[in-house]
Structures are given as C-alpha cells and as structure tokens.
C-alpha positions as CSV (number, residue, x, y, z in Angstrom):
1,M,0.0,0.0,0.0
2,T,1.5,3.4,-0.9
3,A,1.5,5.9,2.0
4,V,0.9,9.6,1.9
5,L,3.6,11.7,3.3
6,P,4.6,12.1,6.0
7,C,3.3,8.4,6.5
8,P,5.8,5.6,5.5
9,T,4.9,2.9,2.8
10,L,4.3,-0.5,4.3
11,S,3.8,-4.0,2.5
12,A,3.0,-7.6,3.4
13,T,3.0,-11.0,1.5
14,L,0.3,-13.8,1.9
15,T,1.2,-17.3,0.4
16,L,-1.7,-19.7,-0.4
17,A,-1.1,-23.4,-0.9
18,T,-3.7,-25.7,-2.6
19,D,-3.8,-29.5,-2.8
20,P,-5.0,-31.3,-6.0
21,L,-8.3,-33.0,-6.2
22,P,-8.1,-36.8,-6.3
23,D,-8.2,-38.2,-9.9
24,A,-9.1,-41.9,-10.5
25,G,-9.0,-41.5,-14.3
26,T,-11.7,-42.4,-16.7
27,D,-13.6,-45.6,-17.0
28,G,-12.2,-48.5,-19.1
29,T,-13.0,-52.0,-20.3
30,L,-11.3,-55.3,-20.4
31,T,-12.4,-58.4,-22.3
32,L,-10.5,-61.7,-22.2
33,C,-10.9,-65.4,-22.2
34,F,-10.9,-67.7,-19.2
35,D,-7.4,-68.8,-20.0
36,G,-6.1,-65.3,-20.7
37,L,-3.2,-63.6,-19.1
38,I,-3.3,-62.0,-15.6
39,T,-3.8,-58.2,-16.3
40,D,-3.0,-55.0,-14.4
41,L,-6.4,-53.2,-14.1
42,F,-4.6,-49.9,-13.6
43,T,-3.5,-50.0,-17.2
44,R,-7.1,-50.2,-18.4
45,L,-8.1,-46.8,-16.9
46,G,-8.2,-43.8,-19.1
47,G,-6.8,-40.3,-18.3
48,T,-4.0,-39.8,-15.8
49,P,-5.2,-41.5,-12.7
50,D,-3.5,-41.1,-9.4
51,V,-1.4,-44.0,-8.3
52,G,-1.7,-45.6,-4.9
53,G,-5.5,-46.0,-4.9
54,A,-7.5,-49.0,-3.9
55,W,-9.5,-51.6,-6.1
56,L,-12.9,-53.0,-5.2
57,D,-14.4,-56.1,-7.0
58,P,-17.9,-56.1,-8.3
59,G,-19.2,-56.9,-4.8
60,F,-17.3,-53.9,-3.5
61,L,-14.8,-56.0,-1.6
62,A,-11.1,-55.2,-1.6
63,H,-9.3,-56.6,-4.7
64,A,-5.7,-56.8,-5.8
65,P,-4.8,-54.6,-8.7
66,L,-4.2,-57.7,-10.9
67,L,-7.1,-59.6,-12.5
68,D,-6.9,-63.3,-13.1
69,P,-9.5,-64.5,-15.5
70,A,-9.2,-68.1,-14.2
71,A,-10.2,-67.0,-10.7
72,D,-12.1,-63.6,-11.1
73,T,-15.6,-62.9,-12.4
74,S,-17.0,-60.6,-15.0
75,G,-18.3,-57.2,-13.7
76,T,-17.1,-53.6,-12.9
77,Y,-13.9,-53.4,-10.8
78,T,-13.8,-49.9,-9.2
79,Y,-10.6,-47.9,-8.6
80,V,-10.8,-45.4,-5.7
81,A,-8.3,-42.5,-5.7
82,Y,-7.9,-40.7,-2.3
83,G,-7.2,-37.0,-1.9
84,I,-4.1,-35.7,-0.1
85,G,-3.4,-32.8,2.4
86,T,-6.4,-30.6,2.8
87,C,-8.3,-32.8,0.3
88,M,-7.7,-36.1,2.0
89,H,-11.3,-36.2,2.9
90,L,-12.2,-36.4,-0.8
91,T,-12.2,-39.4,-3.1
92,D,-12.6,-40.1,-6.8
93,S,-13.5,-43.3,-8.6
94,A,-13.5,-44.9,-12.0
95,G,-14.5,-48.3,-13.1
96,V,-13.1,-51.1,-15.5
97,L,-15.8,-53.2,-16.9
98,V,-14.4,-56.7,-17.1
99,T,-15.8,-59.4,-19.4
100,V,-14.3,-62.9,-18.9
101,N,-15.6,-65.1,-21.7
102,P,-15.8,-68.9,-21.1
103,L,-13.8,-71.5,-23.0
104,P,-15.9,-73.7,-25.3
105,V,-16.8,-77.1,-23.8
106,V,-16.0,-79.3,-26.9
107,T,-17.8,-82.6,-27.4
108,F,-18.0,-85.0,-30.3
109,H,-18.4,-88.7,-31.1
110,A,-17.8,-91.1,-34.0
111,D,-20.4,-93.4,-35.5
112,P,-19.4,-96.1,-36.2
113,D,-16.3,-95.9,-33.9
114,S,-14.9,-99.2,-34.9
115,G,-14.9,-101.6,-37.8
116,C,-12.7,-103.3,-40.4
117,H,-10.7,-101.5,-42.9
118,P,-11.5,-99.5,-45.0
119,L,-13.9,-97.9,-42.5
120,Q,-16.3,-95.1,-43.5
121,T,-17.4,-93.2,-40.4
122,S,-19.1,-89.9,-39.4
123,L,-17.8,-87.6,-36.7
124,Y,-20.5,-85.6,-35.0
125,N,-19.8,-82.3,-33.4
126,T,-22.1,-82.2,-30.4
127,T,-20.5,-78.9,-28.9
128,D,-23.2,-76.6,-27.5
129,P,-24.2,-74.1,-30.2
130,I,-23.5,-71.2,-27.8
131,Y,-19.8,-71.9,-28.4
132,L,-20.1,-72.1,-32.2
133,G,-19.8,-69.5,-34.8
134,G,-16.0,-69.2,-35.0
135,D,-13.6,-71.7,-36.4
136,C,-13.6,-75.5,-35.9
137,V,-10.6,-77.7,-36.9
138,W,-10.6,-81.5,-37.0
139,N,-7.4,-83.5,-36.7
140,L,-8.5,-86.9,-37.7
141,G,-5.5,-88.9,-36.4
142,D,-4.4,-90.4,-39.8
143,G,-2.7,-87.3,-41.1
144,A,-5.8,-85.6,-42.4
145,T,-7.2,-82.4,-41.1
146,T,-10.4,-80.5,-42.1
147,T,-12.3,-77.4,-41.0
148,G,-16.0,-76.9,-40.3
149,C,-18.2,-77.0,-37.3
150,D,-20.7,-79.3,-38.8
151,S,-20.4,-83.0,-38.7
152,I,-18.1,-84.6,-41.2
153,A,-17.6,-88.0,-42.9
154,H,-14.2,-89.6,-43.2
155,L,-12.8,-92.8,-44.7
156,Y,-10.1,-94.5,-42.6
157,E,-8.3,-96.7,-45.3
158,L,-5.8,-98.5,-43.1
159,P,-6.1,-100.4,-39.8
160,G,-5.1,-98.4,-36.7
161,W,-6.0,-96.9,-33.4
162,Y,-6.8,-93.3,-34.2
163,T,-6.7,-90.3,-31.9
164,V,-9.1,-87.5,-33.0
165,Q,-9.0,-83.9,-31.9
166,L,-11.5,-81.1,-32.4
167,T,-10.5,-77.5,-31.8
168,V,-13.2,-74.9,-31.4
169,T,-12.9,-71.1,-31.4
170,T,-15.9,-69.2,-30.0
171,P,-17.3,-66.1,-31.6
172,Q,-15.4,-64.2,-28.7
173,G,-12.1,-65.7,-29.8
174,C,-11.8,-68.2,-27.0
175,V,-10.1,-71.6,-28.0
176,D,-10.2,-75.0,-26.5
177,H,-10.1,-78.6,-27.8
178,L,-11.1,-82.2,-27.1
179,T,-8.6,-84.9,-27.7
180,V,-10.0,-88.5,-27.7
181,P,-7.4,-91.3,-27.9
182,G,-8.8,-94.3,-29.8
183,A,-11.9,-92.4,-30.9
184,V,-11.9,-94.5,-34.0
185,V,-10.5,-98.1,-34.0
186,V,-10.0,-99.8,-37.4
187,D,-9.2,-103.5,-37.4
188,P,-7.7,-105.4,-40.3
189,A,-10.3,-106.9,-42.5
190,P,-10.5,-110.7,-42.2
191,V,-8.4,-112.6,-44.6
192,A,-9.5,-116.2,-45.4
193,S,-6.3,-118.2,-45.3
194,Y,-5.6,-121.6,-43.9
195,T,-3.0,-124.4,-43.5
196,Y,-3.5,-128.1,-43.4
197,A,-1.5,-131.2,-42.6
198,P,-0.3,-133.5,-43.8
199,N,0.3,-131.8,-47.1
200,P,-0.4,-133.8,-49.2
201,G,-2.7,-136.3,-47.7
202,T,-1.7,-139.9,-48.3
203,E,-3.1,-143.4,-48.3
204,V,-2.0,-143.9,-44.7
205,N,-3.1,-140.5,-43.5
206,A,-6.2,-139.1,-45.3
207,N,-7.6,-137.6,-42.2
208,L,-6.4,-134.0,-42.6
209,Y,-6.2,-131.2,-40.1
210,F,-7.3,-127.7,-41.2
211,A,-6.7,-124.5,-39.3
212,S,-7.7,-120.9,-40.2
213,D,-4.8,-118.4,-39.9
214,D,-6.7,-115.1,-39.4
215,P,-7.0,-113.9,-35.8
216,E,-9.6,-111.3,-36.7
217,A,-12.2,-113.8,-37.9
218,T,-14.9,-114.9,-35.4
219,E,-17.1,-117.1,-37.7
220,F,-16.0,-119.8,-40.0
221,L,-17.5,-122.1,-42.7
222,W,-15.5,-124.9,-44.3
223,T,-16.7,-126.7,-47.3
224,F,-15.1,-129.9,-48.5
225,D,-15.6,-130.5,-52.2
226,G,-19.2,-129.6,-51.7
227,T,-20.0,-132.7,-49.8
228,D,-19.4,-131.8,-46.2
229,S,-18.9,-128.6,-44.0
230,A,-17.6,-127.4,-40.6
231,T,-18.0,-124.2,-38.6
232,T,-15.0,-124.1,-36.2
233,R,-11.7,-122.4,-36.5
234,T,-10.0,-125.8,-36.7
235,T,-11.3,-129.0,-38.0
236,Y,-10.5,-132.5,-39.3
237,H,-11.8,-134.0,-42.4
238,Q,-11.5,-137.6,-43.6
239,F,-10.9,-138.0,-47.3
240,S,-11.0,-141.3,-49.3
241,D,-7.9,-143.4,-48.8
242,V,-8.8,-145.8,-51.5
243,L,-8.4,-143.6,-54.6
244,G,-6.2,-140.5,-54.8
245,D,-7.8,-137.3,-55.9
246,D,-7.8,-133.5,-55.7
247,Y,-10.5,-131.8,-53.6
248,E,-11.7,-128.2,-53.4
249,V,-11.7,-127.0,-49.8
250,C,-13.1,-123.6,-49.3
251,L,-13.0,-121.4,-46.2
252,Y,-15.4,-118.5,-45.6
253,V,-14.7,-116.2,-42.6
254,T,-16.5,-113.2,-41.0
255,D,-15.3,-110.9,-38.2
256,Q,-17.1,-109.2,-35.4
257,Y,-18.1,-106.3,-37.6
258,G,-19.7,-108.5,-40.4
259,C,-16.8,-108.1,-42.8
260,S,-16.1,-111.4,-44.7
261,D,-13.6,-113.1,-47.1
262,S,-13.3,-116.5,-48.7
263,L,-10.6,-118.8,-50.1
264,C,-10.7,-122.0,-52.0
265,K,-7.7,-124.3,-52.5
266,V,-7.2,-127.6,-54.1
267,V,-6.1,-130.3,-51.6
268,S,-4.4,-133.4,-52.9
269,V,-4.8,-136.8,-51.3
270,L,-2.2,-139.1,-52.9
271,V,-3.1,-142.8,-53.0
272,P,-0.5,-144.6,-55.2
273,S,-2.0,-147.1,-57.5
274,V,-0.5,-149.8,-59.7
275,F,-2.5,-151.4,-62.5
276,I,-0.8,-153.7,-64.9
277,P,-2.6,-155.5,-67.8
278,N,-2.4,-159.3,-68.0
279,S,-2.2,-159.4,-71.8
280,F,-1.7,-157.3,-74.9
281,T,-1.8,-157.8,-78.6
282,P,0.9,-156.2,-80.6
283,D,-0.6,-157.2,-84.0
284,G,-0.6,-153.9,-85.7
285,N,-4.3,-153.1,-85.4
286,N,-3.7,-150.2,-83.1
287,L,-5.6,-151.8,-80.3
288,N,-3.9,-152.8,-77.1
289,E,-0.5,-152.6,-78.9
290,I,1.6,-151.5,-75.8
291,F,2.2,-153.4,-72.5
292,Q,2.6,-150.5,-70.0
293,P,1.9,-150.2,-66.2
294,V,-0.8,-147.6,-65.4
295,L,0.5,-145.8,-62.4
296,A,-0.6,-142.9,-60.1
297,D,1.2,-140.9,-57.5
298,M,4.6,-142.6,-58.1
299,V,8.0,-140.9,-58.2
300,L,9.2,-140.4,-61.8
301,E,12.8,-140.6,-60.9
302,D,12.6,-144.0,-59.1
303,H,10.9,-145.9,-61.9
304,L,12.2,-149.2,-63.3
305,F,10.1,-151.6,-65.5
306,E,11.5,-154.9,-66.9
307,V,10.2,-157.8,-68.9
308,Y,11.8,-161.3,-69.1
309,D,11.1,-164.2,-71.3
310,R,10.5,-167.7,-70.0
311,W,14.2,-168.5,-69.9
312,G,14.9,-165.4,-67.8
313,Q,16.4,-163.3,-70.4
314,L,15.8,-159.6,-70.2
315,V,13.9,-158.6,-73.3
316,Y,12.8,-155.0,-72.2
317,H,13.6,-152.4,-69.6
318,T,12.9,-148.7,-69.1
319,N,13.2,-146.0,-66.5
320,D,10.7,-143.8,-68.3
321,M,7.2,-144.1,-66.7
322,E,5.7,-142.9,-70.0
323,Q,7.2,-145.7,-72.1
324,G,5.9,-149.3,-72.5
325,W,6.8,-152.5,-74.2
326,D,5.8,-153.1,-77.8
327,G,6.5,-156.8,-77.8
328,R,10.0,-156.6,-79.5
329,H,13.4,-157.3,-78.0
330,Q,14.3,-154.0,-76.5
331,N,11.6,-152.5,-78.7
332,G,13.5,-153.4,-81.9
333,G,13.3,-156.1,-84.5
334,D,10.3,-158.5,-84.9
335,I,7.5,-159.2,-82.4
336,L,8.6,-161.9,-80.0
337,P,6.7,-165.2,-80.0
338,T,3.3,-165.5,-78.4
339,G,3.6,-166.6,-74.8
340,V,3.8,-165.8,-71.1
341,Y,6.4,-163.2,-70.1
342,T,7.4,-162.1,-66.6
343,W,7.5,-158.4,-65.7
344,R,9.1,-156.7,-62.8
345,L,8.3,-153.1,-61.5
346,I,10.2,-151.1,-59.1
347,G,8.8,-147.8,-57.9
348,R,8.4,-145.4,-55.0
349,P,5.1,-143.9,-53.9
350,V,5.4,-140.1,-53.6
351,Y,4.9,-140.2,-49.9
352,A,7.2,-143.2,-49.2
353,A,10.9,-143.2,-48.3
354,D,11.6,-146.7,-49.7
355,K,11.1,-148.3,-53.1
356,Q,8.7,-151.1,-53.6
357,E,8.8,-154.1,-56.0
358,W,5.9,-155.7,-58.0
359,V,6.3,-159.0,-60.1
360,G,3.7,-160.6,-62.4
361,Q,3.1,-162.1,-65.8
362,V,1.7,-161.0,-69.1
363,N,0.4,-162.8,-72.1
364,L,1.7,-161.7,-75.4
365,M,-0.9,-162.5,-78.0
366,K,-1.0,-162.0,-81.8
C-alpha cells in the first residue's frame, strides 16, 4: 500500500497453498478369455489416474490390482483415488468393466467308432451351439485335417487306433479342444487263409487237419468238395484213402463287424495205385499194342520196368514211366513169340521213403 507523506509505505505477502483433487482417471473396459493372461487393471483406466489408490471387486470387496480371469468374475472393478493434504477427505472413482468369456466345452463322437478297414465313419460335433460361430478344426489322427463346425464324414483306409482332436474357437475368440485317444478303431479286414496237414494227404493219413490263420475272424464255414462242412476255427476231415484225388476245400470267414472273405484251395490226397494188364496184342491193329503199367502218384525218378522171357532173359527195360513194351526185343526187330512173359516193376510212392517191387506175368498174343 502506498503511503501519503509524511506516513511511510508498508507491505505484506500472503502465500496460499492448494492440494490437487483426487483423480481416478476415466472408465475403461477389459475383455479376455478364461485362459487369458493376468492383467494389471490400472493400465485399463483412461486419463491420468493417481497412483496408490485401492481396487474393489464387483461386490465392493477389496481386490488386488491384478485380474486373473481363471479366478475372477465378470463385472465392474472400481478404482478409488484418495485426496491428499487438505483434500484427504475427498475421493474419486472410475471403473473397469471386465468381461471374462468362457472357453468352449468341446464334445464330439464317431459313428461307427470301430470296424474293419476300409472304414467309413461320421464324426458328429455335439458342442453346445452357444460356443459355435467361430472356427472348428478337426485333426483326424491319420494325417488328415479338415475345418468346419458341422459333422463330417471320413474314410479310414488302413487299420489303426486313431486319436481324434476337435479344436473350437468361439465367436469371442476363446479356444479349447477335445482330444480322444482311440476315438476310431479300425481293425484289419478278415483274410481267409488256412493251412492243413499232412500236405499232401496220403493213403496212410487221409484224415487232414485244417486251421484258419486269421486272428480277426470270429465265424467260420468250411466246405469240402461240396460234400461236407464245418463251422469251427480248426477241424479234421476224412478223405477217401482208396483212390487218390484233388479236392476243393473252401473257407469262408467273418469278423465281429460282419466283414467277410473267402478262399478255395485244391487239396491233394495221394493214394499210389499200380495197375498192370495181364495181356496185350501187338498185332498192328492199333488196339492194345503196348504193354505198360498204369501208375498214379509214383515218383518219376525212381521208376524201373523190366520184362523177361520164359528163360529169364531180359527182353525189355525202361526208366521212363511214359514208355511201354511193344513186344519186340528192347523195342527193336520183330515181335517176339506168343507166350507168357514175366514183368518186374520197381517204384516209390510219392509219400514213401523206400522203393517197392511188384512182379507178375503178361500174355503176349498176336
């Protein structure tokens, strides 16, 4: 204040101090999935909020500044800023609206879930529709993948134990999956194959044992040359031991899934037979000209056939089962005289270890 003479000029200074009002910032939002990262709520506020405030959960209970979506619920989390100094009786608040979206609960099943190869199956997505609307990815376990939230069809071409996985992304972007080991089991298709013993059957053992080789088969039908049948995995069958022959033996198999297969084989039963005529007429009329044994199931390499005259002189011999005697001396020259000649046959049946000998007589007639 300026004085008027003769009064002096006097002055004074007044200093005022003000404290800031509390500032909690502006409201914010946070949206995340149940398996999302733990998030600092403070970073979700707008403006320039004061530090050091307190957080309240949607129920207005004290809450840490960090939000864990796996433990916390959706709702508004409130930040309270407190005044300082002369304003310490004042507060400000702002909220963060938190939305925790659930993970999808993924479900599916296969039908059929087992069978023989190749197996055509359908995979049904039974996930609740509230989780659908985003992407769905199928991993089918055999190297194939496909997309789509609808049910799918798939052909499993090879036997195997297949793990199937379905991954679902919700419209909110939350992802989860279901993995089912052995969701589809594909067994090998049955194969009709069999062994039998002895092979071949013989005169002394024509009762043959048959066994199916396929472990997948559960039902069996054997047919033996159309005259007999059996329905067990293994069986015996008695063939004729009087005359050797070839028989068609068929096996029909079916597995637990109804898949089937069949196989027919020719099974031999060897019954060596020796028939030697008692006369022949080498007279040039092309009837009964050759004297030759009629043999069946004999070893070609062990064949010897000889003919002797009545004085014991060898007049013919051969090691060729396909050759016979034409009535001449060693099959050359003129026809030998009419009369009785002695023959000798040495041979070995195909199943035998030792040779056998047969001796008899034949009439040479003109």
